[in-house]
N, C-alpha and C positions, 0 to 999 in steps of 0.2 A: 667365437668365442671361445675361447679355450679356459682349463681350469687353472687355477691361480699358480703361478708359478713366483721366484723369489725376484722382484725388481723393487730394491728398495723404496726409490723414491715414484710409485707411480701406486694410484688406485686400484690397478687391472688386478692384483692376487684377491682383494677383496671383491671385485666386481663382477671376475669372468662369471663367478656360480650364479649370482646375482644375478647378471643379467639372463642367463641361462634360466633360471629358475623361473623369471617372470613369465619366460615362456612369450622380456622387454618390448615382453607383452612388446532356430538355430542352423524338417519340411522339405516337400517337394516342388518341381517346378510348376508351376500353372500351365494350365492345359489352355487352350483356345476354347472359347466358348462364345455361342449366339445369344445375342439380345433380347427381351422377353418383356411382357408387357410389365411383370414383376419387378426389374430393373427400373423404372422410371425415376427414382428416387435416389437412385445413386449414381454417383459422379463418375460423369466421363471424359477423357481426353483422347484424344488423335495425336501423337507423335508420328514422328518420321518412319517407322515400320507399320503403324498401324493403331487399333484404336483401342485402349485400354479401360476396362468397365473395373472401379476401384470399388472403395465402402466408405461409411461413418463410422467412427470410433470414438467416441467423447465428443471431444469441441474440434475435432479436427476431421482431413480427410485424407486416406492412405490409400496409395497404389504399390502392391508388394509383389515381389520378384519382374521386376523389369528389365528384358535384360538389355545391355548396353553393349556390347560385342557378340559375336559368335560363338558358341563352344568351341574353348582350343582341347581339343580331344581328338585322338585319331593323331593323323597327317597335320593339324593345326596344333600339336602338344608342342610346346618350346617353341613356339614362334611367337612372332609380334601380333596382339591382339585384332582380329578383324571387324568389320562393320559387321553388326549384329542383320538379322535376317528378316525380312518381312513375313507378317501373317495377314492372313483373311478372315475378313469377320469381324468381332469383338473378342479381344483375350482376358479372361478372367486375371483380377490382380490383386487377388485378395491373400494368396500364400505366399510365405516367402520361402526363397529357394533355398538350396541346401547351403551348407559352408563348403568353402574350398576344402581339398584335401587336407588334413591337419599333420605336418612333419612334427610337431614338439607339443600333443594334448598335455595341458597344464594335469589333467588329473582331477579338475574341477570342475563345474557347470562347463563340461567341452560341449562342444556342437554334437548331437546325434544323427542330424543327417548330412553327411559331406559327398562330395560330388566332384570329378574334374570340372563338369557342367557347371559352373558357378560362378560364369562374371554376369550378375545380376544388381540392381539395386533398389531399394525401397525410396518411396517419394512421399513427404508428408505435408500439407497444404493447411490453412488454416479452412473452416467452413466456410463457406461463400465464396472464396477466393476464385476468380476467372480468369480466363487467357488477356493477357494485356496486363495486368493487375501491379506488372510491377514489382513485387516484392524481393526484398533480400531474402539471398539462396545463401544454405552454410551445407555443406558438402563434408561428410565425418568418412576419416579415414581409421577404421578401428587399430589398435596396438595387438602385440602378441609375439614381439622377438621376429617379423617376419615370417614365424613357424606356426602360428596359432593364431585361431581367434575367427570370428565373424562380424560383421556389419549388422545382422539382424538379431545379436544382442543388445540394439542401442537404438530403441525407437524413438521415432522425435514427434512425436502427438503434443505433447504436453509443450515443447519447445514454438511449435509452430503455431498452435493454437493462443500461448502466451504471449509470442514476440509478432506474430502475425508475419509471419516468414515461412518460406520453405525449406523441406529441410533434406538432405539425401544423405542415403548411408548406401557404402558399397561394400563388396565383397572384390577380393583381388588373389592371383594368387600367390601361395603362398612355398617355403621352404625350396628346394630346389629344383620345382615345377616354375617357379617364377622368379628365382635368381641364381642363374647356371652360366657364368662368365666363361664359355667355352666359345676360343674363335669362332669353330664350323657353325657352330648357329649365330654369334653376331653376323656372318656373312652373308646370311639369309634376309635379312631386315636392312632398313635404311641408316639407322643409328648404328648397327655396327656393334649392338649389345645383346647382353643376355641377362638385363635386368628386365624380365616380362611382368615381373608385379607393379614396379615404377611404370612401367607402358600400360600396366592396366590402368592407373590412377588418371592418367594423361588422356587416357581413351576414355572413363567415364566424364573427364570434365568436358573434353570435345562432346560428348553426347549433351552433357547437360547446357552446355552453351546452344547446341542446336535445338533444343527440346525443352527447356525448364519454363518455357514462356506460355506453352500450353497448359502448364499446368499455375500460372500467374506469376511463376519468377520471374526476375529482370537478369536475364544473362551477361549482363554489364555492371551486376555488383553479386559477385561471388565470392564466400570468405571458404575456404580450404581449411578445416581443422582434423589435429589430431593426437593422439594421446603414443606415450612411451615409442615403439614402433612407427605407430602411424605419425608421432611428432616427427620422426625421424624421415618419413616418408613426404612429410611437409617441407623440411628441409632440404630433403633432394629438389622438391617441385621447386622451391625458389633457386634451387641452381641450374635446373632443365633448360637450358635455352627455349628447346620445342614447348614447353609450356607456360612460355610467355603471354601474357594478355587473355589467359583462361581463367583467372583469379584475381581476386583485387584485394583481400585482406587473405591474414594469415594467423592463425592460433595453434601456439605450441605448447601443449600439455607434459609435463613428466618427459622430454626428450629434446633437451637441450642440443643446438647444433655442435657443438665444440664437445659433446659427452659422446653424441652417437656417431662415430666416423667411418666412413667407407673405403674398404680396401682398395686399394689400387688394382690396376688390370692386372699385374704380375701376379700378385698373391693371391688374386680372384680366380684366375686362369687354374693356377696350382691348387687350390682347394677342390676346385671343378673339377680339374683330373682326377685328382684320389678320389674324391664321390663318385664319380663314372667307373673308378677301377674297381671298386667296390660294389658298385651295381652290376658287374660283370660286363661291364662296355669300354674296357681297356683301350683298345682298338683304335687311334683315330682315325683310320679308314673308314669304319661304321659303326662310328660312336652315337652319330645322330639318329642311324635307324635302330642303333639295340636301345637306347634312352627311348625311345619312342615306342618301342615295342613293349617295354618291359612293364611289368604288371604294375600300377601304382603302390601295390603294396611292398614290392621290392623297393622301389623308389625311397621310400619311406625308411625303409631297412637300414638301407643304406647310408642316412642320415642321420641314424640314431645316435652316435659317438660321434658326428661332425654336423654339426648346424648350420645352418648356412649364415652366410656375413651381413646379407641383406644386399640392397643395389652397391655395384662398384663404381669407383670413376675413374675416370680415362678414357672413355670412347664418348662414342657419337652424342652417348644422351647426356650423360653427367661428365662433362670435360674434368672436373675437378673437384675436388673433394666441395662438400657445402660449404665448412666452416671456412675453408680459404676463399671460397667463392664470395661469400658474403664481406670478409675483411678485406677483399682486391676490390669489394663497391661493384663488381659484376655478376649480379643476380638480378632478378625479376622484383624491382622493391616495390614492396607497398605496406601500409600501417601493418603491426604487427602485434600480436597477444603472447605472452611467454608468462609461465610458472611453474610452478612444482607444488607437491604438498610436503607439510613440513618434518615429515618422519619416513620419506620414500623407503626406505631401507628396512623398516621394521618386516614389511612383508616376507624380502626375500632371508633375515636371520630367522624370523619364527620358520620359513618351512626347512632352512637348512641345519640350522644350529639351534633349536629352540630350550635347549638344556645347557649351553654355554656355561661352561665353570670360569671363573677368575682367573684362573691359572688357565686355560687355553686363550680365552681373550689377551691375556698381556703377551702368549706366548706367539698366538697369529700374528699382533700387532709388532714386534720386534721383530718377526719373519719378514711381515711384507716392508717395511718402512728402516729396515737396518739402523745406519746411527741415526735418523731422526725417531725411532722406534720411543725411546726414555720421555720424548717429548711429546709423542702424541699419546703415551699414557699419564703425561702431565698435566695435558688437555683436557682429556678426557677419562678421569681417573673413574672406577668403578660407581666409588662413591657418592660422586657425584650426579650417578642416572639413576643407582638404583638397584642396577643387576648388569651381567656383562651382556646379555642380551640387548639391551636398552643401549647401552656405552658402544657397541659395536654398531647397532645401528648408526647412530648418531654419527661414526666415523663415517662411517661408510653415504650416509646422506650427503655430509657437509662436502666431502672429498669427490664427491662424484655429482649427482643429482644439483642440489641447492647451488653449490658456487658455478658449477656449470653452467645452468639456468643466468645468476647473476652476470656471467661473465658472454654468457652470448645477448644478453639482452644489450649489452653495455657494445657490441658488435651492433647490433642494429638500432641503439639509440641516436649514434652517430649519424645516421643516414635516413633514417624515415621514422615518423613516430609511434612514441612505443610504447606498451603498457604493460605492467610484470605484477603478479600477484604471486601470494603465496595461503594456499588453502590450509586453513588451521580447526578443524574440529574435534577437541578432545575425545569423543565418544563417538566419531563417525564409524559407520557400519565398513567391513573389508569382503573380500571375495569369498564367494558362495562355497562353502566346504573348507576355507583356507585357515578359518581361527581355530591357533591352537590353545587349549585352553588353561588360565592362568595367565596368561600373556597380553597386554595393550598392543593390541594393534592400530589404533588409531592414527588416523594422518598416513597412512603404508601408502606404498604405490598404487594407483588408482582407488584409492578412497571418494574422489571429487565423481567419477562417472555417474554415480547413482544420483548427484544433485544435478546432473545436466542433462539426463537421457531418461527415458523411461526404461531403465535399464535392468533387465533378466538374470543377470551375473551377481548382485548383491546377494549379502548372507542374510539382510532383515529390510522390512520396511524404516524407511525413516522416521523421525517422529514429527510432532506437529513444528515443533523449532525448527528439525533441519528442514523440513517441508518450506518452511518461510525463507530460511538461507537458501533452499533451492531454487525458490521462486525470483530472489535478489540476484541469484548468480545466473541463470536465465536470462533476467533482465539484460544485466553487462554483457552478456553474450550475445544477444541479440541485437542491441543498442551499436555494440562494435559491428557487427556485421550490416547494419543498416546504415551508419555515420563513418565507420571509420575510427570511430572513437566510442568508449562506453560510458557515456553520458546518461544517465536512466534517472529520469526526473523522481525527485523524491529519497534518493539513496546516494550514499556517501560519494563526493566528487573523488574520480579516480584521475588522479594526474599523470604526465607523460614522465615515466621513470626516471628521467634525470639521472641525478648521482645516485642510485640506488635506491629510489622510492617505490616502494611495491604496496599493493592493497592487501592488508590482512582479510582474509573471509574468514570469518566468526560466527558462528550463531548468535552470538550474543554483543557482540561489537565489531563489526564491519568498519577497518579504520584504514589509514595511511600509516607505512612505517617507513623510517631510515634508518633502521637498524638491522636487515636484514644479511647483510654481508658482517656485520659482525657477530650476529647471533650462529651466524653457521663457520664463523673465524676463516672467512676467505681469505683475508690475507695473507694468515698462516701457510692457508693451500694452495694459493697462487706459486709459492714458489718448493711446493713437494709433492703437487700433483701433474702426473701428462695424463692425457686422453688417451684411456685405454679404448683399442680398436676392438670391435664388436669381432 
């Protein structure tokens, strides 16, 4: 991600800061314990590494802080994930693990407990679920620009109970601890890659395949789901040959594959070399040992103005960019659900330019789009939106998230059953601490998260009307995980996307719409927008 430049036909000038700000887009490791007479009513599950003692919570059971890989610390730093260690006795699984080291803290609702020893997941299942129940499984990958965030903020109790599913939420390595394309590191693993975060996600899927039946889940029916950079991770999994067969449906929220690109190996290596130099590890002969010995805080500081670009393409893990792989038809073909929020970029503009003036808005558009600038201003005049903030938010939303969601959906729809949505609640809450007084931040990036999870980073509780929408959404998502089609009894029929059909998720009127591309002026943007690389 770079700061805006002057590329007249690209959305990148406006998106660079946005994707950084989303940060495109908390608790100690549980100890081993002994079973006692007082734990007889608590759920017990045995996985490949040992026995877990979970707890009952509302209508579900949860097993928290479960290791899916060995700690990536010391000599295991910047290496492919290894199998988790076995333990003796009964392991308490009632406390969430720390978040992975945060390279770009968002500044609002950030995790308070962080550690390099972070490769853990949380499992939620309905009460009464037993081994062999073969319930659908939903594995969640959080967002955060590959640099921040944690799976512990996304509880799955309500979804597990409501949809009779097993929900898994994971941590994975972030920043340059998770994505560092140095050939010296790549030579140490079979995939010759430095995309350790993506390898972590594949390891979590493998652990799920091997162990989820013990929780009552069906290893032959796993849905991988993610938002923002988590959605970009799903794109990577769809394109990664080594992920073949590990999942059976995919959900992409606010991170379309044609928007969230991957740097090629040459560019990624150049960025990695620059980072290593900033970390004081410029000598190729000692760079690996130097980076493994460096304090984590020093690595975070080295990345302060050089954020990671996420997984790279052109290696054995991700041979080609995900969008190119999907376009070629050579990818892990599964049914897809994909969507965005109606006003994604309100979050980014509110956090970067909340008091934007009309003159500043016009100057930015003219600088960004050059000869096309006057036409952009004619299509997005301040008078039509009520403020420069809302006008710029519309330009950024339409030219990036909205239209790329439509274009990515079209790529999928020509090959697999594809279901598209737009989240549209004009009173939705935003992220905790992000609300700028006086600005309408509804339907912004991440707005849907509070409706799909027991989300701990929202700025206010949902109203009764919003809870009803959240229930409908969870049922759609649960039906998609179960059947590969979001067919929920008693709810609006959700057709395959076909020629631009989307389901509009609104608190008072959930309906199908065929005007999505027109509403977001995608015909105009198709000829004027190039994909901004992260």
